[in-house]
C-alpha positions in Angstrom: -5.3 -28.2 -8.4 -8.6 -28.3 -6.5 -9.5 -25.1 -4.7 -10.7 -27.1 -1.7 -7.2 -28.5 -1.0 -6.8 -25.6 1.4 -9.2 -23.6 3.5 -9.1 -20.3 5.3 -7.7 -20.7 8.8 -5.3 -23.5 7.9 -1.7 -23.0 9.1 1.4 -23.5 7.0 5.1 -23.2 8.0 7.7 -21.6 5.8 10.9 -23.6 6.7 14.3 -21.9 7.1 16.7 -20.7 9.7 13.8 -18.8 11.3 10.6 -20.8 10.4 7.5 -18.6 10.0 3.9 -19.6 10.5 1.3 -18.4 8.1 -2.5 -18.7 8.2 -4.6 -18.9 5.0 -6.8 -15.8 4.9 -8.4 -16.2 1.5 -8.3 -18.4 -1.7 -8.5 -16.5 -5.0 -9.9 -18.2 -8.1 -9.0 -16.4 -11.3 -10.2 -17.2 -14.8 -6.8 -16.5 -16.5 -4.2 -17.6 -14.0 -3.9 -20.4 -11.4 -5.5 -20.2 -8.0 -3.6 -18.1 -5.4 -3.9 -17.7 -1.6 -3.4 -14.8 0.7 -1.4 -15.7 3.8 -1.2 -13.7 7.1 1.8 -14.1 9.3 1.0 -15.5 12.7 4.2 -13.8 14.0 3.2 -10.3 12.7 -0.5 -10.0 11.7 0.3 -6.9 9.6 2.5 -9.0 7.2 0.7 -10.6 4.3 1.8 -12.4 1.2 0.0 -13.8 -1.8 1.4 -17.0 -3.4 0.2 -19.5 -6.0 -1.7 -22.4 -4.5 0.8 -24.7 -6.1 3.6 -23.0 -4.3 1.8 -23.3 -1.0 1.4 -27.0 -1.5 5.0 -27.6 -2.6 6.7 -29.2 0.5 10.0 -27.5 -0.4 8.3 -24.1 0.1 5.7 -24.7 2.9 4.6 -27.5 5.2 1.0 -27.8 6.4 0.9 -27.7 10.2 -1.1 -30.6 11.6 -3.3 -30.2 14.7 
C-alpha cells in the first residue's frame, strides 16, 4: 500500500453510534511490519491511536472526510 495514499492533516471518520473524527498526525514506515498511522481525535486532542494504514483505508473501519 503506497505511503502517499494518506498525508498528515487528512481527516477520517470512525463510524458508529457516535462517529468520531480523526486527523492523521504521522505516517510510520517500518522495515518489518506494514505502514501505520498515528491519529489524533478532533473531539479530544489528548486522545491518539495508532492503526495500520490498511485499517485506516478500510471503508468498514474509517471513511475519508472530503472537503
